[in-house]
C-alpha positions as CSV (number, residue, x, y, z in Angstrom):
1,X,45.5,261.5,173.7
2,X,43.8,263.3,176.5
3,X,44.1,260.4,179.0
4,X,46.0,260.9,182.3
5,X,48.5,258.8,184.1
6,X,47.1,257.6,187.5
7,X,47.4,260.4,189.9
8,X,49.0,262.8,187.5
9,X,48.2,265.4,184.8
10,X,50.7,263.8,182.3
11,X,49.1,262.1,179.3
12,X,49.3,258.4,178.9
13,X,50.9,257.0,175.9
14,X,48.3,257.8,173.3
15,X,45.9,259.6,174.9
16,X,20.0,281.2,161.9
17,X,19.8,284.5,162.6
18,X,16.2,285.9,162.7
19,X,15.6,289.5,161.5
20,X,13.5,292.0,163.3
21,X,10.7,293.2,161.0
22,X,10.8,296.8,159.9
23,X,8.0,299.1,161.1
24,X,5.2,299.6,158.5
25,X,5.4,303.4,158.7
26,X,9.1,303.7,158.2
27,X,11.3,300.9,156.9
28,X,14.3,300.4,159.1
29,X,17.5,298.4,159.0
30,X,16.9,294.8,160.2
31,X,18.8,293.7,163.2
32,X,20.2,290.1,163.5
33,X,19.4,288.4,166.7
34,X,22.0,286.1,168.3
35,X,21.0,282.5,168.6
36,X,19.7,281.5,172.0
37,X,22.4,279.8,174.1
38,X,21.5,276.7,176.0
39,X,22.8,276.4,179.5
40,X,25.4,273.6,179.5
41,X,26.4,272.0,182.8
42,X,27.6,268.6,184.0
43,X,24.3,266.8,184.2
44,X,24.5,263.5,182.3
45,X,28.3,263.5,182.2
46,X,30.3,260.7,183.9
47,X,33.7,260.2,185.3
48,X,35.6,257.0,184.3
49,X,38.7,255.8,186.1
50,X,41.0,257.4,183.5
51,X,38.8,259.5,181.2
52,X,35.6,261.5,180.9
53,X,32.3,260.4,179.2
54,X,28.5,261.0,179.0
55,X,25.2,259.2,179.1
56,X,23.9,259.6,175.6
57,X,20.8,258.7,173.5
58,X,19.9,259.0,169.9
59,X,16.9,261.1,168.8
60,X,14.8,257.9,168.6
61,X,16.0,256.1,171.8
62,X,13.2,255.2,174.1
63,X,13.0,255.6,177.9
64,X,12.9,251.8,178.2
65,X,16.1,251.3,176.2
66,X,19.3,250.3,178.1
67,X,21.3,253.5,178.5
68,X,24.6,254.1,176.6
69,X,27.8,255.8,177.8
70,X,30.0,257.5,175.2
71,X,33.8,257.9,175.6
72,X,36.9,257.3,173.5
73,X,38.3,254.1,172.1
74,X,41.6,254.8,173.7
75,X,39.8,254.9,177.1
76,X,38.7,251.2,176.9
77,X,39.8,249.1,179.9
78,X,40.9,246.5,177.4
79,X,43.6,248.8,176.1
80,X,44.0,250.7,172.8
81,X,42.4,249.0,169.9
82,X,45.0,248.3,167.2
83,X,44.6,250.0,163.7
84,X,41.7,248.2,162.0
85,X,40.4,246.6,165.2
86,X,36.8,247.0,166.2
87,X,35.5,245.8,169.6
88,X,31.9,244.7,169.4
89,X,29.6,243.4,172.2
90,X,32.4,242.5,174.6
91,X,31.3,241.8,178.2
92,X,32.2,244.6,180.6
93,X,31.4,245.5,184.2
94,X,33.1,248.9,184.1
95,X,31.7,251.5,186.5
96,X,31.0,255.2,185.9
97,X,30.3,258.0,188.3
98,X,27.2,259.9,187.2
99,X,27.3,263.7,187.8
100,X,24.6,266.2,188.4
101,X,24.4,269.7,187.0
102,X,26.9,271.0,189.6
103,X,29.4,268.3,188.9
104,X,28.6,266.3,192.1
105,X,28.8,262.5,191.9
106,X,25.3,261.2,192.6
107,X,25.6,257.6,191.9
108,X,27.4,254.7,190.2
109,X,26.3,253.3,186.8
110,X,27.6,250.0,185.6
111,X,28.2,248.6,182.1
112,X,26.9,245.3,180.9
113,X,29.1,245.3,177.8
114,X,31.3,247.4,175.4
115,X,28.8,247.7,172.7
116,X,31.3,249.3,170.3
117,X,34.8,250.5,170.3
118,X,37.5,251.5,167.8
119,X,40.4,253.8,167.1
120,X,40.1,253.4,163.3
121,X,38.6,256.4,161.3
122,X,37.4,257.7,164.7
123,X,38.1,257.3,168.4
124,X,35.0,256.2,170.2
125,X,33.7,253.7,172.8
126,X,30.1,253.0,173.5
127,X,29.1,251.1,176.6
128,X,25.7,249.6,177.2
129,X,24.6,250.0,180.9
130,X,22.6,247.7,183.2
131,X,20.0,250.5,183.7
132,X,17.5,252.1,181.3
133,X,17.2,255.8,180.7
134,X,13.9,255.7,182.7
135,X,15.6,254.1,185.6
136,X,18.4,256.6,185.7
137,X,15.9,259.5,185.4
138,X,13.7,258.0,188.2
139,X,16.7,257.4,190.6
140,X,18.8,260.4,189.9
141,X,16.6,262.9,188.1
142,X,19.1,263.1,185.3
143,X,18.4,262.8,181.6
144,X,20.8,261.6,178.9
145,X,22.4,264.0,176.4
146,X,21.2,263.7,172.8
147,X,23.5,262.9,170.0
148,X,23.0,265.3,167.1
149,X,22.3,263.6,163.8
150,X,23.9,266.2,161.6
151,X,27.5,267.3,160.9
152,X,28.8,270.0,163.2
153,X,29.0,273.5,161.8
154,X,32.2,275.5,161.5
155,X,32.3,278.6,163.8
156,X,29.6,277.2,166.1
157,X,30.0,277.8,169.9
158,X,30.8,274.6,171.8
159,X,31.4,273.4,175.3
160,X,33.8,270.5,176.2
161,X,32.5,269.1,179.5
162,X,34.9,266.9,181.4
163,X,33.4,264.7,184.1
164,X,36.9,263.5,185.1
165,X,38.1,267.0,186.1
166,X,34.6,268.6,186.5
167,X,35.7,271.4,184.2
168,X,33.9,273.0,181.2
169,X,35.9,274.5,178.3
170,X,34.3,277.0,176.0
171,X,35.4,277.8,172.4
172,X,34.3,277.4,168.8
173,X,34.6,274.9,166.0
174,X,37.6,276.2,164.1
175,X,37.4,273.8,161.3
176,X,37.6,270.2,160.1
177,X,40.6,268.0,159.4
178,X,40.4,265.7,156.3
179,X,42.8,263.2,157.9
180,X,44.4,263.4,161.3
181,X,47.3,261.0,162.2
182,X,48.7,260.2,165.6
183,X,51.2,257.4,165.9
184,X,49.7,254.4,164.1
185,X,46.2,255.7,164.1
186,X,44.4,257.8,161.4
187,X,41.0,259.6,162.0
188,X,38.7,261.1,159.4
189,X,37.0,264.5,159.4
190,X,38.1,265.5,162.9
191,X,36.9,268.6,164.6
192,X,39.5,271.2,165.4
193,X,38.9,273.7,168.3
194,X,39.8,277.3,168.5
195,X,42.7,277.8,171.1
196,X,40.4,278.6,174.0
197,X,39.6,274.8,174.5
198,X,43.1,274.0,175.9
199,X,42.0,270.5,177.1
200,X,44.3,268.4,179.3
201,X,44.9,264.7,180.2
202,X,41.7,263.2,181.6
203,X,39.4,265.2,179.3
204,X,39.5,262.3,176.8
205,X,35.9,261.1,176.1
206,X,34.3,264.4,177.1
207,X,31.2,265.3,175.2
208,X,31.5,268.3,172.9
209,X,28.2,270.1,173.2
210,X,26.7,272.6,170.8
211,X,26.1,275.7,173.0
212,X,22.9,276.6,171.1
213,X,21.2,273.2,170.8
214,X,22.6,271.4,173.8
215,X,23.3,268.3,171.7
216,X,26.4,266.3,171.5
217,X,28.3,266.9,168.2
218,X,31.6,265.3,169.0
219,X,33.8,263.5,171.6
220,X,37.0,265.1,172.7
221,X,40.1,263.0,172.1
222,X,43.5,264.6,171.6
223,X,45.8,267.6,171.0
224,X,49.3,268.4,169.9
225,X,51.3,268.8,173.0
226,X,54.9,269.5,172.0
227,X,54.9,270.4,168.3
228,X,56.1,267.0,167.0
229,X,54.5,265.7,163.8
230,X,52.2,262.7,163.6
231,X,53.6,261.1,166.8
232,X,51.8,259.9,170.0
233,X,50.3,262.9,171.8
234,X,51.2,265.1,168.8
235,X,48.7,264.5,166.0
236,X,49.2,266.1,162.6
237,X,46.7,267.3,160.1
238,X,46.8,265.9,156.5
239,X,44.8,267.6,153.8
240,X,43.4,266.1,150.6
241,X,46.6,266.8,148.7
242,X,48.7,265.0,151.4
243,X,50.2,268.2,152.9
244,X,50.9,267.9,156.6
245,X,50.3,270.7,159.1
246,X,51.3,270.7,162.8
247,X,49.4,273.0,165.2
248,X,51.1,272.9,168.6
249,X,48.7,273.5,171.5
250,X,45.6,272.9,169.4
251,X,43.1,270.2,170.4
252,X,40.7,268.0,168.6
253,X,37.5,265.9,168.7
254,X,35.8,263.2,166.7
255,X,32.4,263.8,165.2
256,X,29.5,261.7,166.6
257,X,26.7,262.2,164.1
258,X,28.0,259.1,162.3
259,X,27.0,257.0,165.4
260,X,23.3,257.7,165.1
261,X,22.5,255.6,161.9
262,X,24.3,252.6,163.5
263,X,22.0,252.4,166.5
264,X,18.7,250.6,166.0
265,X,15.7,249.6,168.1
266,X,16.5,248.8,171.7
267,X,19.8,250.8,171.4
268,X,21.4,247.9,169.6
269,X,24.5,248.6,167.6
270,X,23.8,247.4,164.0
271,X,26.7,248.1,161.7
272,X,24.6,247.0,158.7
273,X,21.9,249.6,159.1
274,X,21.4,252.0,156.2
275,X,23.6,255.0,156.5
276,X,26.0,253.4,159.0
277,X,29.6,254.1,158.1
278,X,31.4,253.1,161.3
279,X,34.2,250.6,160.8
280,X,33.2,246.9,161.0
281,X,35.2,244.1,162.6
């Protein structure tokens, strides 16, 4: 897990290409244009006491809805959820430092509850805040990041934005892991980064942002530190046939498109909504 010890860098236990038309008088070879790249900065990210996170919205969230903060399940102040455990609508007063585009803390946001948290199948926590998106925008001039509602794409350029360290990592989606096991926990369809995203302790919960769309496609959560297999801080990959692969120094994230169908009107977590596949209590 990418969660630091207090005051240290050590990890805690667990931690479309468009073609240019040919000229009418003389057909020429078409030239593929590179996708436009969205400027990705720290605006909308947050720093937790032990992890990173971000203020997020779904495509249908309203300005009047209570804002949500996304991080990892293993970053919860209540401790690591056990395998099979789901935390739902648990009171919380946790605070988050909101960052602007330069990574400067501009204010403190506070939770009203842990709306959802688990380390089963995925590794996510979703906090509901005491302020709405409109109030955050009015006070700080900062908008929430939007959760993409589609599966991330292999090879796409991504940015891992850590509010804890105020550091941005740039790499690509290397592929997807059928099952990833770390200690007692197992996650499904995880994102594997190319080696340039060498994330460290404290980057847990960082939004993984598609560099073209600017939308959140995953949440950073772990990496294999010492080459061990399937142990804490050393996740292993398991394919559909059961074969195990260990990639020392490679880091991973959990997809977030699965969150979108589970959030209804008023940003309420509703695990019974059509299309919602997040684990239930």
